[in-house]
All heavy atoms as a GROMACS GRO file, in nm:
protein
  568
    1GLN      N    1  -8.580  -2.705  -1.958
    1GLN     CA    2  -8.646  -2.577  -1.970
    1GLN      C    3  -8.791  -2.590  -1.930
    1GLN      O    4  -8.841  -2.505  -1.857
    1GLN     CB    5  -8.633  -2.531  -2.115
    1GLN     CG    6  -8.661  -2.386  -2.136
    1GLN     CD    7  -8.559  -2.294  -2.078
    1GLN    OE1    8  -8.497  -2.323  -1.979
    1GLN    NE2    9  -8.534  -2.182  -2.141
    2GLN      N   10  -8.858  -2.694  -1.977
    2GLN     CA   11  -8.998  -2.710  -1.945
    2GLN      C   12  -9.018  -2.748  -1.797
    2GLN      O   13  -9.119  -2.712  -1.736
    2GLN     CB   14  -9.057  -2.821  -2.033
    2GLN     CG   15  -9.208  -2.839  -2.013
    2GLN     CD   16  -9.264  -2.944  -2.102
    2GLN    OE1   17  -9.191  -3.017  -2.167
    2GLN    NE2   18  -9.396  -2.956  -2.102
    3GLN      N   19  -8.919  -2.814  -1.739
    3GLN     CA   20  -8.929  -2.849  -1.598
    3GLN      C   21  -8.934  -2.723  -1.510
    3GLN      O   22  -9.010  -2.720  -1.412
    3GLN     CB   23  -8.810  -2.936  -1.557
    3GLN     CG   24  -8.811  -3.069  -1.626
    3GLN     CD   25  -8.679  -3.142  -1.611
    3GLN    OE1   26  -8.577  -3.080  -1.582
    3GLN    NE2   27  -8.680  -3.272  -1.634
    4TRP      N   28  -8.854  -2.621  -1.544
    4TRP     CA   29  -8.857  -2.497  -1.466
    4TRP      C   30  -8.989  -2.426  -1.481
    4TRP      O   31  -9.037  -2.363  -1.383
    4TRP     CB   32  -8.744  -2.405  -1.512
    4TRP     CG   33  -8.611  -2.451  -1.462
    4TRP    CD1   34  -8.508  -2.501  -1.538
    4TRP    CD2   35  -8.566  -2.459  -1.326
    4TRP    NE1   36  -8.404  -2.538  -1.457
    4TRP    CE2   37  -8.436  -2.511  -1.325
    4TRP    CE3   38  -8.624  -2.426  -1.203
    4TRP    CZ2   39  -8.364  -2.534  -1.211
    4TRP    CZ3   40  -8.551  -2.446  -1.087
    4TRP    CH2   41  -8.421  -2.497  -1.093
    5ALA      N   42  -9.052  -2.433  -1.597
    5ALA     CA   43  -9.183  -2.372  -1.616
    5ALA      C   44  -9.286  -2.444  -1.530
    5ALA      O   45  -9.374  -2.376  -1.471
    5ALA     CB   46  -9.224  -2.379  -1.763
    6ILE      N   47  -9.278  -2.572  -1.518
    6ILE     CA   48  -9.373  -2.648  -1.435
    6ILE      C   49  -9.353  -2.613  -1.287
    6ILE      O   50  -9.448  -2.590  -1.214
    6ILE     CB   51  -9.359  -2.799  -1.459
    6ILE    CG1   52  -9.405  -2.833  -1.602
    6ILE    CG2   53  -9.437  -2.879  -1.355
    6ILE    CD1   54  -9.375  -2.974  -1.643
    7VAL      N   55  -9.226  -2.607  -1.245
    7VAL     CA   56  -9.197  -2.571  -1.104
    7VAL      C   57  -9.247  -2.431  -1.076
    7VAL      O   58  -9.309  -2.405  -0.973
    7VAL     CB   59  -9.046  -2.584  -1.076
    7VAL    CG1   60  -9.010  -2.522  -0.944
    7VAL    CG2   61  -9.005  -2.729  -1.081
    8ALA      N   62  -9.222  -2.336  -1.167
    8ALA     CA   63  -9.266  -2.196  -1.147
    8ALA      C   64  -9.416  -2.189  -1.142
    8ALA      O   65  -9.474  -2.116  -1.060
    8ALA     CB   66  -9.212  -2.108  -1.257
    9ALA      N   67  -9.486  -2.263  -1.228
    9ALA     CA   68  -9.634  -2.262  -1.227
    9ALA      C   69  -9.687  -2.322  -1.096
    9ALA      O   70  -9.783  -2.267  -1.038
    9ALA     CB   71  -9.685  -2.344  -1.347
   10LEU      N   72  -9.628  -2.430  -1.049
   10LEU     CA   73  -9.674  -2.487  -0.920
   10LEU      C   74  -9.650  -2.394  -0.804
   10LEU      O   75  -9.736  -2.378  -0.717
   10LEU     CB   76  -9.605  -2.622  -0.899
   10LEU     CG   77  -9.651  -2.735  -0.990
   10LEU    CD1   78  -9.565  -2.858  -0.970
   10LEU    CD2   79  -9.798  -2.768  -0.964
   11LEU      N   80  -9.533  -2.332  -0.798
   11LEU     CA   81  -9.502  -2.240  -0.692
   11LEU      C   82  -9.594  -2.116  -0.697
   11LEU      O   83  -9.644  -2.069  -0.596
   11LEU     CB   84  -9.357  -2.196  -0.693
   11LEU     CG   85  -9.256  -2.301  -0.653
   11LEU    CD1   86  -9.114  -2.253  -0.673
   11LEU    CD2   87  -9.277  -2.341  -0.506
   12GLY      N   88  -9.615  -2.063  -0.815
   12GLY     CA   89  -9.700  -1.947  -0.834
   12GLY      C   90  -9.846  -1.978  -0.796
   12GLY      O   91  -9.911  -1.899  -0.728
   13GLY      N   92  -9.895  -2.093  -0.837
   13GLY     CA   93 -10.031  -2.132  -0.800
   13GLY      C   94 -10.047  -2.156  -0.652
   13GLY      O   95 -10.150  -2.116  -0.592
   14THR      N   96  -9.947  -2.218  -0.589
   14THR     CA   97  -9.952  -2.238  -0.445
   14THR      C   98  -9.952  -2.107  -0.371
   14THR      O   99 -10.027  -2.086  -0.276
   14THR     CB  100  -9.835  -2.326  -0.403
   14THR    OG1  101  -9.840  -2.450  -0.473
   14THR    CG2  102  -9.836  -2.351  -0.253
   15LEU      N  103  -9.866  -2.015  -0.414
   15LEU     CA  104  -9.860  -1.884  -0.352
   15LEU      C  105  -9.992  -1.808  -0.368
   15LEU      O  106 -10.040  -1.744  -0.275
   15LEU     CB  107  -9.743  -1.802  -0.407
   15LEU     CG  108  -9.722  -1.664  -0.350
   15LEU    CD1  109  -9.697  -1.673  -0.199
   15LEU    CD2  110  -9.607  -1.594  -0.419
   16ALA      N  111 -10.049  -1.813  -0.485
   16ALA     CA  112 -10.175  -1.745  -0.510
   16ALA      C  113 -10.288  -1.802  -0.425
   16ALA      O  114 -10.370  -1.730  -0.368
   16ALA     CB  115 -10.212  -1.754  -0.658
   17ALA      N  116 -10.292  -1.934  -0.414
   17ALA     CA  117 -10.396  -1.999  -0.333
   17ALA      C  118 -10.379  -1.965  -0.184
   17ALA      O  119 -10.477  -1.938  -0.114
   17ALA     CB  120 -10.392  -2.149  -0.353
   18THR      N  121 -10.254  -1.963  -0.137
   18THR     CA  122 -10.228  -1.927   0.001
   18THR      C  123 -10.272  -1.782   0.030
   18THR      O  124 -10.333  -1.754   0.132
   18THR     CB  125 -10.079  -1.944   0.035
   18THR    OG1  126 -10.043  -2.080   0.008
   18THR    CG2  127 -10.047  -1.912   0.178
   19ALA      N  128 -10.238  -1.693  -0.062
   19ALA     CA  129 -10.277  -1.553  -0.045
   19ALA      C  130 -10.429  -1.539  -0.044
   19ALA      O  131 -10.484  -1.463   0.038
   19ALA     CB  132 -10.217  -1.467  -0.158
   20HIS      N  133 -10.495  -1.609  -0.131
   20HIS     CA  134 -10.643  -1.599  -0.135
   20HIS      C  135 -10.705  -1.652  -0.006
   20HIS      O  136 -10.796  -1.589   0.050
   20HIS     CB  137 -10.696  -1.676  -0.255
   20HIS     CG  138 -10.844  -1.681  -0.259
   20HIS    ND1  139 -10.921  -1.569  -0.286
   20HIS    CD2  140 -10.933  -1.779  -0.234
   20HIS    CE1  141 -11.050  -1.601  -0.281
   20HIS    NE2  142 -11.058  -1.728  -0.253
   21VAL      N  143 -10.661  -1.766   0.042
   21VAL     CA  144 -10.717  -1.825   0.166
   21VAL      C  145 -10.689  -1.734   0.284
   21VAL      O  146 -10.778  -1.711   0.368
   21VAL     CB  147 -10.661  -1.967   0.188
   21VAL    CG1  148 -10.695  -2.017   0.324
   21VAL    CG2  149 -10.711  -2.063   0.079
   22ALA      N  150 -10.568  -1.677   0.292
   22ALA     CA  151 -10.536  -1.587   0.404
   22ALA      C  152 -10.621  -1.461   0.398
   22ALA      O  153 -10.672  -1.415   0.500
   22ALA     CB  154 -10.388  -1.551   0.399
   23LYS      N  155 -10.639  -1.403   0.281
   23LYS     CA  156 -10.719  -1.284   0.267
   23LYS      C  157 -10.867  -1.312   0.297
   23LYS      O  158 -10.931  -1.234   0.367
   23LYS     CB  159 -10.704  -1.224   0.125
   23LYS     CG  160 -10.778  -1.093   0.110
   23LYS     CD  161 -10.759  -1.033  -0.028
   23LYS     CE  162 -10.833  -0.904  -0.041
   23LYS     NZ  163 -10.819  -0.844  -0.173
   24ALA      N  164 -10.918  -1.424   0.246
   24ALA     CA  165 -11.058  -1.457   0.273
   24ALA      C  166 -11.080  -1.486   0.421
   24ALA      O  167 -11.180  -1.444   0.478
   24ALA     CB  168 -11.099  -1.577   0.187
   25GLY      N  169 -10.988  -1.554   0.485
   25GLY     CA  170 -10.998  -1.583   0.627
   25GLY      C  171 -10.993  -1.460   0.711
   25GLY      O  172 -11.068  -1.440   0.808
   26THR      N  173 -10.900  -1.368   0.675
   26THR     CA  174 -10.887  -1.242   0.750
   26THR      C  175 -11.013  -1.158   0.731
   26THR      O  176 -11.064  -1.101   0.823
   26THR     CB  177 -10.762  -1.166   0.702
   26THR    OG1  178 -10.648  -1.248   0.716
   26THR    CG2  179 -10.744  -1.036   0.779
   27ARG      N  180 -11.062  -1.153   0.608
   27ARG     CA  181 -11.185  -1.076   0.579
   27ARG      C  182 -11.304  -1.132   0.660
   27ARG      O  183 -11.382  -1.057   0.718
   27ARG     CB  184 -11.215  -1.079   0.430
   27ARG     CG  185 -11.343  -1.013   0.391
   27ARG     CD  186 -11.350  -0.865   0.423
   27ARG     NE  187 -11.260  -0.794   0.341
   27ARG     CZ  188 -11.234  -0.665   0.356
   27ARG    NH1  189 -11.290  -0.597   0.451
   27ARG    NH2  190 -11.149  -0.602   0.277
   28ALA      N  191 -11.314  -1.263   0.668
   28ALA     CA  192 -11.423  -1.324   0.746
   28ALA      C  193 -11.411  -1.292   0.892
   28ALA      O  194 -11.511  -1.265   0.961
   28ALA     CB  195 -11.425  -1.477   0.723
   29ALA      N  196 -11.290  -1.290   0.946
   29ALA     CA  197 -11.270  -1.258   1.087
   29ALA      C  198 -11.300  -1.111   1.112
   29ALA      O  199 -11.362  -1.079   1.215
   29ALA     CB  200 -11.126  -1.290   1.128
   30VAL      N  201 -11.260  -1.023   1.025
   30VAL     CA  202 -11.287  -0.881   1.044
   30VAL      C  203 -11.434  -0.849   1.028
   30VAL      O  204 -11.488  -0.764   1.099
   30VAL     CB  205 -11.201  -0.798   0.943
   30VAL    CG1  206 -11.242  -0.652   0.944
   30VAL    CG2  207 -11.056  -0.811   0.976
   31ASN      N  208 -11.504  -0.919   0.941
   31ASN     CA  209 -11.646  -0.892   0.919
   31ASN      C  210 -11.732  -0.928   1.039
   31ASN      O  211 -11.848  -0.887   1.045
   31ASN     CB  212 -11.696  -0.964   0.794
   31ASN     CG  213 -11.654  -0.892   0.668
   31ASN    OD1  214 -11.617  -0.775   0.670
   31ASN    ND2  215 -11.657  -0.964   0.557
   32THR      N  216 -11.680  -1.003   1.132
   32THR     CA  217 -11.760  -1.038   1.251
   32THR      C  218 -11.771  -0.925   1.350
   32THR      O  219 -11.855  -0.930   1.441
   32THR     CB  220 -11.703  -1.163   1.321
   32THR    OG1  221 -11.571  -1.132   1.364
   32THR    CG2  222 -11.703  -1.283   1.227
   33SER      N  223 -11.684  -0.822   1.335
   33SER     CA  224 -11.690  -0.711   1.430
   33SER      C  225 -11.811  -0.624   1.395
   33SER      O  226 -11.843  -0.597   1.278
   33SER     CB  227 -11.563  -0.628   1.424
   33SER     OG  228 -11.552  -0.565   1.299
   34PRO      N  229 -11.882  -0.574   1.499
   34PRO     CA  230 -12.003  -0.495   1.473
   34PRO      C  231 -11.977  -0.355   1.422
   34PRO      O  232 -12.065  -0.297   1.358
   34PRO     CB  233 -12.072  -0.492   1.609
   34PRO     CG  234 -11.961  -0.513   1.708
   34PRO     CD  235 -11.859  -0.599   1.639
   35GLU      N  236 -11.859  -0.301   1.446
   35GLU     CA  237 -11.833  -0.163   1.402
   35GLU      C  238 -11.776  -0.165   1.259
   35GLU      O  239 -11.707  -0.260   1.220
   35GLU     CB  240 -11.740  -0.095   1.500
   35GLU     CG  241 -11.618  -0.171   1.542
   35GLU     CD  242 -11.504  -0.170   1.441
   35GLU    OE1  243 -11.494  -0.071   1.368
   35GLU    OE2  244 -11.427  -0.264   1.435
   36PRO      N  245 -11.803  -0.060   1.181
   36PRO     CA  246 -11.761  -0.062   1.039
   36PRO      C  247 -11.617  -0.016   1.015
   36PRO      O  248 -11.566  -0.035   0.905
   36PRO     CB  249 -11.859   0.037   0.975
   36PRO     CG  250 -11.888   0.134   1.083
   36PRO     CD  251 -11.890   0.054   1.213
   37PHE      N  252 -11.551   0.040   1.116
   37PHE     CA  253 -11.420   0.100   1.089
   37PHE      C  254 -11.314   0.000   1.057
   37PHE      O  255 -11.227   0.027   0.972
   37PHE     CB  256 -11.376   0.188   1.211
   37PHE     CG  257 -11.477   0.297   1.240
   37PHE    CD1  258 -11.557   0.291   1.352
   37PHE    CD2  259 -11.488   0.403   1.154
   37PHE    CE1  260 -11.647   0.392   1.378
   37PHE    CE2  261 -11.583   0.503   1.178
   37PHE     CZ  262 -11.661   0.498   1.291
   38SER      N  263 -11.314  -0.116   1.120
   38SER     CA  264 -11.214  -0.218   1.090
   38SER      C  265 -11.232  -0.272   0.946
   38SER      O  266 -11.134  -0.302   0.878
   38SER     CB  267 -11.216  -0.331   1.192
   38SER     OG  268 -11.342  -0.392   1.194
   39ASN      N  269 -11.357  -0.283   0.903
   39ASN     CA  270 -11.382  -0.327   0.764
   39ASN      C  271 -11.327  -0.229   0.664
   39ASN      O  272 -11.263  -0.264   0.565
   39ASN     CB  273 -11.532  -0.349   0.742
   39ASN     CG  274 -11.591  -0.459   0.824
   39ASN    OD1  275 -11.518  -0.549   0.865
   39ASN    ND2  276 -11.718  -0.449   0.853
   40VAL      N  277 -11.350  -0.100   0.688
   40VAL     CA  278 -11.300   0.006   0.598
   40VAL      C  279 -11.147   0.007   0.603
   40VAL      O  280 -11.083   0.016   0.498
   40VAL     CB  281 -11.359   0.141   0.639
   40VAL    CG1  282 -11.294   0.253   0.560
   40VAL    CG2  283 -11.509   0.145   0.616
   41ALA      N  284 -11.089  -0.006   0.721
   41ALA     CA  285 -10.944  -0.004   0.733
   41ALA      C  286 -10.882  -0.122   0.659
   41ALA      O  287 -10.781  -0.104   0.589
   41ALA     CB  288 -10.905  -0.007   0.882
   42MET      N  289 -10.937  -0.238   0.672
   42MET     CA  290 -10.884  -0.357   0.601
   42MET      C  291 -10.896  -0.341   0.451
   42MET      O  292 -10.803  -0.378   0.376
   42MET     CB  293 -10.956  -0.484   0.647
   42MET     CG  294 -10.921  -0.529   0.785
   42MET     SD  295 -10.744  -0.568   0.804
   42MET     CE  296 -10.728  -0.707   0.696
   43SER      N  297 -11.005  -0.284   0.406
   43SER     CA  298 -11.025  -0.263   0.261
   43SER      C  299 -10.922  -0.163   0.207
   43SER      O  300 -10.858  -0.184   0.104
   43SER     CB  301 -11.166  -0.216   0.234
   43SER     OG  302 -11.184  -0.199   0.095
   44LEU      N  303 -10.904  -0.053   0.280
   44LEU     CA  304 -10.806   0.048   0.238
   44LEU      C  305 -10.663  -0.006   0.244
   44LEU      O  306 -10.580   0.022   0.158
   44LEU     CB  307 -10.820   0.174   0.322
   44LEU     CG  308 -10.947   0.252   0.298
   44LEU    CD1  309 -10.954   0.368   0.398
   44LEU    CD2  310 -10.954   0.306   0.157
   45LEU      N  311 -10.636  -0.085   0.346
   45LEU     CA  312 -10.502  -0.144   0.357
   45LEU      C  313 -10.472  -0.239   0.239
   45LEU      O  314 -10.363  -0.235   0.180
   45LEU     CB  315 -10.490  -0.222   0.488
   45LEU     CG  316 -10.354  -0.289   0.516
   45LEU    CD1  317 -10.247  -0.184   0.529
   45LEU    CD2  318 -10.364  -0.373   0.640
   46GLY      N  319 -10.570  -0.317   0.201
   46GLY     CA  320 -10.553  -0.406   0.085
   46GLY      C  321 -10.537  -0.329  -0.043
   46GLY      O  322 -10.456  -0.363  -0.131
   47ASP      N  323 -10.616  -0.220  -0.057
   47ASP     CA  324 -10.606  -0.138  -0.178
   47ASP      C  325 -10.470  -0.068  -0.189
   47ASP      O  326 -10.421  -0.045  -0.297
   47ASP     CB  327 -10.716  -0.031  -0.179
   47ASP     CG  328 -10.855  -0.093  -0.200
   47ASP    OD1  329 -10.861  -0.210  -0.241
   47ASP    OD2  330 -10.954  -0.023  -0.174
   48ALA      N  331 -10.413  -0.031  -0.074
   48ALA     CA  332 -10.282   0.035  -0.076
   48ALA      C  333 -10.169  -0.065  -0.089
   48ALA      O  334 -10.065  -0.034  -0.150
   48ALA     CB  335 -10.264   0.115   0.054
   49ALA      N  336 -10.184  -0.184  -0.033
   49ALA     CA  337 -10.076  -0.283  -0.034
   49ALA      C  338 -10.045  -0.335  -0.172
   49ALA      O  339  -9.928  -0.356  -0.207
   49ALA     CB  340 -10.108  -0.398   0.060
   50ALA      N  341 -10.149  -0.357  -0.253
   50ALA     CA  342 -10.127  -0.415  -0.387
   50ALA      C  343 -10.035  -0.330  -0.474
   50ALA      O  344  -9.933  -0.380  -0.522
   50ALA     CB  345 -10.259  -0.443  -0.453
   51PRO      N  346 -10.063  -0.203  -0.498
   51PRO     CA  347  -9.972  -0.126  -0.581
   51PRO      C  348  -9.836  -0.101  -0.513
   51PRO      O  349  -9.733  -0.095  -0.584
   51PRO     CB  350 -10.044   0.009  -0.605
   51PRO     CG  351 -10.152   0.014  -0.505
   51PRO     CD  352 -10.184  -0.125  -0.465
   52ALA      N  353  -9.835  -0.090  -0.380
   52ALA     CA  354  -9.705  -0.069  -0.312
   52ALA      C  355  -9.616  -0.191  -0.328
   52ALA      O  356  -9.496  -0.174  -0.356
   52ALA     CB  357  -9.733  -0.043  -0.162
   53LEU      N  358  -9.671  -0.306  -0.318
   53LEU     CA  359  -9.590  -0.429  -0.336
   53LEU      C  360  -9.550  -0.450  -0.480
   53LEU      O  361  -9.439  -0.503  -0.509
   53LEU     CB  362  -9.663  -0.551  -0.278
   53LEU     CG  363  -9.670  -0.555  -0.129
   53LEU    CD1  364  -9.762  -0.666  -0.081
   53LEU    CD2  365  -9.532  -0.568  -0.066
   54LEU      N  366  -9.637  -0.412  -0.575
   54LEU     CA  367  -9.598  -0.421  -0.714
   54LEU      C  368  -9.481  -0.326  -0.744
   54LEU      O  369  -9.386  -0.364  -0.814
   54LEU     CB  370  -9.718  -0.387  -0.806
   54LEU     CG  371  -9.822  -0.498  -0.815
   54LEU    CD1  372  -9.943  -0.443  -0.891
   54LEU    CD2  373  -9.767  -0.619  -0.884
   55TRP      N  374  -9.488  -0.206  -0.691
   55TRP     CA  375  -9.378  -0.113  -0.708
   55TRP      C  376  -9.249  -0.166  -0.645
   55TRP      O  377  -9.142  -0.158  -0.706
   55TRP     CB  378  -9.414   0.023  -0.644
   55TRP     CG  379  -9.298   0.117  -0.640
   55TRP    CD1  380  -9.254   0.198  -0.742
   55TRP    CD2  381  -9.206   0.137  -0.532
   55TRP    NE1  382  -9.141   0.268  -0.704
   55TRP    CE2  383  -9.111   0.233  -0.574
   55TRP    CE3  384  -9.198   0.084  -0.404
   55TRP    CZ2  385  -9.008   0.275  -0.490
   55TRP    CZ3  386  -9.095   0.129  -0.319
   55TRP    CH2  387  -9.003   0.221  -0.363
   56LEU      N  388  -9.262  -0.222  -0.526
   56LEU     CA  389  -9.146  -0.279  -0.457
   56LEU      C  390  -9.084  -0.391  -0.538
   56LEU      O  391  -8.961  -0.403  -0.550
   56LEU     CB  392  -9.183  -0.327  -0.318
   56LEU     CG  393  -9.071  -0.363  -0.222
   56LEU    CD1  394  -8.986  -0.243  -0.192
   56LEU    CD2  395  -9.128  -0.424  -0.094
   57ALA      N  396  -9.168  -0.479  -0.590
   57ALA     CA  397  -9.118  -0.591  -0.674
   57ALA      C  398  -9.045  -0.542  -0.796
   57ALA      O  399  -8.948  -0.601  -0.839
   57ALA     CB  400  -9.232  -0.683  -0.711
   58TRP      N  401  -9.094  -0.433  -0.853
   58TRP     CA  402  -9.035  -0.382  -0.976
   58TRP      C  403  -8.903  -0.309  -0.951
   58TRP      O  404  -8.809  -0.320  -1.026
   58TRP     CB  405  -9.134  -0.291  -1.048
   58TRP     CG  406  -9.087  -0.246  -1.182
   58TRP    CD1  407  -9.031  -0.127  -1.215
   58TRP    CD2  408  -9.087  -0.321  -1.303
   58TRP    NE1  409  -9.001  -0.121  -1.347
   58TRP    CE2  410  -9.034  -0.240  -1.404
   58TRP    CE3  411  -9.130  -0.450  -1.336
   58TRP    CZ2  412  -9.020  -0.283  -1.535
   58TRP    CZ3  413  -9.115  -0.492  -1.467
   58TRP    CH2  414  -9.062  -0.410  -1.564
   59THR      N  415  -8.897  -0.232  -0.842
   59THR     CA  416  -8.781  -0.147  -0.817
   59THR      C  417  -8.680  -0.209  -0.723
   59THR      O  418  -8.560  -0.182  -0.737
   59THR     CB  419  -8.825  -0.010  -0.762
   59THR    OG1  420  -8.899  -0.030  -0.643
   59THR    CG2  421  -8.908   0.069  -0.862
   60HIS      N  422  -8.725  -0.287  -0.631
   60HIS     CA  423  -8.634  -0.351  -0.528
   60HIS      C  424  -8.673  -0.496  -0.509
   60HIS      O  425  -8.733  -0.530  -0.406
   60HIS     CB  426  -8.644  -0.275  -0.396
   60HIS     CG  427  -8.614  -0.128  -0.409
   60HIS    ND1  428  -8.487  -0.079  -0.430
   60HIS    CD2  429  -8.698  -0.022  -0.401
   60HIS    CE1  430  -8.493   0.053  -0.437
   60HIS    NE2  431  -8.617   0.091  -0.420
   61PRO      N  432  -8.640  -0.582  -0.602
   61PRO     CA  433  -8.686  -0.721  -0.594
   61PRO      C  434  -8.639  -0.796  -0.469
   61PRO      O  435  -8.711  -0.883  -0.419
   61PRO     CB  436  -8.635  -0.787  -0.721
   61PRO     CG  437  -8.550  -0.686  -0.788
   61PRO     CD  438  -8.563  -0.556  -0.723
   62LEU      N  439  -8.521  -0.766  -0.419
   62LEU     CA  440  -8.475  -0.838  -0.302
   62LEU      C  441  -8.554  -0.798  -0.179
   62LEU      O  442  -8.589  -0.885  -0.093
   62LEU     CB  443  -8.323  -0.813  -0.279
   62LEU     CG  444  -8.232  -0.874  -0.386
   62LEU    CD1  445  -8.089  -0.839  -0.356
   62LEU    CD2  446  -8.252  -1.024  -0.392
   63TRP      N  447  -8.586  -0.671  -0.164
   63TRP     CA  448  -8.671  -0.628  -0.052
   63TRP      C  449  -8.811  -0.684  -0.067
   63TRP      O  450  -8.875  -0.716   0.030
   63TRP     CB  451  -8.676  -0.475  -0.040
   63TRP     CG  452  -8.553  -0.418   0.019
   63TRP    CD1  453  -8.456  -0.343  -0.046
   63TRP    CD2  454  -8.504  -0.437   0.153
   63TRP    NE1  455  -8.355  -0.314   0.043
   63TRP    CE2  456  -8.384  -0.370   0.164
   63TRP    CE3  457  -8.556  -0.501   0.265
   63TRP    CZ2  458  -8.311  -0.366   0.283
   63TRP    CZ3  459  -8.485  -0.500   0.381
   63TRP    CH2  460  -8.364  -0.430   0.389
   64PHE      N  461  -8.858  -0.695  -0.192
   64PHE     CA  462  -8.988  -0.758  -0.213
   64PHE      C  463  -8.986  -0.904  -0.170
   64PHE      O  464  -9.081  -0.952  -0.113
   64PHE     CB  465  -9.030  -0.748  -0.360
   64PHE     CG  466  -9.154  -0.826  -0.390
   64PHE    CD1  467  -9.277  -0.779  -0.349
   64PHE    CD2  468  -9.147  -0.949  -0.455
   64PHE    CE1  469  -9.392  -0.852  -0.375
   64PHE    CE2  470  -9.263  -1.023  -0.480
   64PHE     CZ  471  -9.386  -0.973  -0.442
   65ALA      N  472  -8.876  -0.974  -0.198
   65ALA     CA  473  -8.864  -1.114  -0.158
   65ALA      C  474  -8.872  -1.126  -0.007
   65ALA      O  475  -8.937  -1.217   0.047
   65ALA     CB  476  -8.734  -1.174  -0.210
   66VAL      N  477  -8.810  -1.033   0.066
   66VAL     CA  478  -8.817  -1.032   0.213
   66VAL      C  479  -8.961  -1.009   0.257
   66VAL      O  480  -9.013  -1.079   0.346
   66VAL     CB  481  -8.721  -0.927   0.272
   66VAL    CG1  482  -8.743  -0.910   0.420
   66VAL    CG2  483  -8.576  -0.962   0.244
   67ALA      N  484  -9.027  -0.911   0.197
   67ALA     CA  485  -9.165  -0.882   0.229
   67ALA      C  486  -9.256  -1.001   0.197
   67ALA      O  487  -9.348  -1.032   0.273
   67ALA     CB  488  -9.214  -0.756   0.156
   68LEU      N  489  -9.231  -1.065   0.086
   68LEU     CA  490  -9.311  -1.181   0.046
   68LEU      C  491  -9.295  -1.296   0.143
   68LEU      O  492  -9.393  -1.358   0.182
   68LEU     CB  493  -9.271  -1.224  -0.096
   68LEU     CG  494  -9.342  -1.347  -0.151
   68LEU    CD1  495  -9.494  -1.316  -0.165
   68LEU    CD2  496  -9.282  -1.388  -0.282
   69LEU      N  497  -9.172  -1.324   0.182
   69LEU     CA  498  -9.150  -1.430   0.280
   69LEU      C  499  -9.218  -1.399   0.412
   69LEU      O  500  -9.276  -1.488   0.477
   69LEU     CB  501  -9.002  -1.456   0.300
   69LEU     CG  502  -8.928  -1.518   0.181
   69LEU    CD1  503  -8.780  -1.524   0.208
   69LEU    CD2  504  -8.985  -1.655   0.152
   70GLY      N  505  -9.212  -1.272   0.456
   70GLY     CA  506  -9.283  -1.233   0.577
   70GLY      C  507  -9.433  -1.251   0.565
   70GLY      O  508  -9.498  -1.297   0.657
   71ALA      N  509  -9.486  -1.207   0.450
   71ALA     CA  510  -9.632  -1.219   0.428
   71ALA      C  511  -9.677  -1.367   0.424
   71ALA      O  512  -9.781  -1.401   0.475
   71ALA     CB  513  -9.670  -1.149   0.299
   72VAL      N  514  -9.594  -1.450   0.361
   72VAL     CA  515  -9.627  -1.594   0.358
   72VAL      C  516  -9.625  -1.654   0.498
   72VAL      O  517  -9.710  -1.734   0.536
   72VAL     CB  518  -9.531  -1.669   0.262
   72VAL    CG1  519  -9.544  -1.820   0.278
   72VAL    CG2  520  -9.558  -1.628   0.118
   73ALA      N  521  -9.526  -1.613   0.580
   73ALA     CA  522  -9.521  -1.663   0.718
   73ALA      C  523  -9.643  -1.620   0.797
   73ALA      O  524  -9.703  -1.702   0.870
   73ALA     CB  525  -9.394  -1.612   0.785
   74VAL      N  526  -9.685  -1.494   0.781
   74VAL     CA  527  -9.805  -1.447   0.851
   74VAL      C  528  -9.926  -1.521   0.798
   74VAL      O  529 -10.015  -1.561   0.876
   74VAL     CB  530  -9.821  -1.295   0.831
   74VAL    CG1  531  -9.957  -1.244   0.878
   74VAL    CG2  532  -9.710  -1.222   0.906
   75ALA      N  533  -9.935  -1.541   0.667
   75ALA     CA  534 -10.047  -1.615   0.611
   75ALA      C  535 -10.059  -1.757   0.663
   75ALA      O  536 -10.166  -1.803   0.697
   75ALA     CB  537 -10.037  -1.617   0.457
   76ILE      N  538  -9.944  -1.822   0.675
   76ILE     CA  539  -9.946  -1.959   0.726
   76ILE      C  540  -9.993  -1.961   0.871
   76ILE      O  541 -10.073  -2.046   0.910
   76ILE     CB  542  -9.806  -2.023   0.710
   76ILE    CG1  543  -9.780  -2.050   0.563
   76ILE    CG2  544  -9.794  -2.153   0.792
   76ILE    CD1  545  -9.639  -2.094   0.534
   77VAL      N  546  -9.950  -1.864   0.951
   77VAL     CA  547  -9.996  -1.856   1.088
   77VAL      C  548 -10.145  -1.830   1.095
   77VAL      O  549 -10.217  -1.891   1.174
   77VAL     CB  550  -9.919  -1.746   1.165
   77VAL    CG1  551  -9.979  -1.718   1.301
   77VAL    CG2  552  -9.772  -1.790   1.183
   78LEU      N  553 -10.196  -1.738   1.006
   78LEU     CA  554 -10.339  -1.707   1.008
   78LEU      C  555 -10.423  -1.824   0.961
   78LEU      O  556 -10.532  -1.848   1.011
   78LEU     CB  557 -10.365  -1.586   0.919
   78LEU     CG  558 -10.317  -1.453   0.971
   78LEU    CD1  559 -10.340  -1.344   0.867
   78LEU    CD2  560 -10.387  -1.419   1.102
   79ILE      N  561 -10.372  -1.898   0.862
   79ILE     CA  562 -10.450  -2.013   0.810
   79ILE      C  563 -10.453  -2.124   0.913
   79ILE      O  564 -10.552  -2.182   0.941
   79ILE     CB  565 -10.387  -2.064   0.678
   79ILE    CG1  566 -10.407  -1.959   0.568
   79ILE    CG2  567 -10.451  -2.193   0.634
   79ILE    CD1  568 -10.330  -1.989   0.444
   0.00000   0.00000   0.00000
């Protein structure tokens, strides 16, 4: 029982760190553009994605798993 908790904690921490690094790297890349519209668009996209993905995880966990795997793949490519 405790082994599964350790595995879950390690996977969750790894996923959180990957998400943070991908978001920070994307934000740094977008901030280099001189126009403000891409910065606003990225901020609004992030603000909309968080509740949308939480809703998806709660109501359709399998579709969320597909979205999560896709997001992790994109994050790995960006990192």
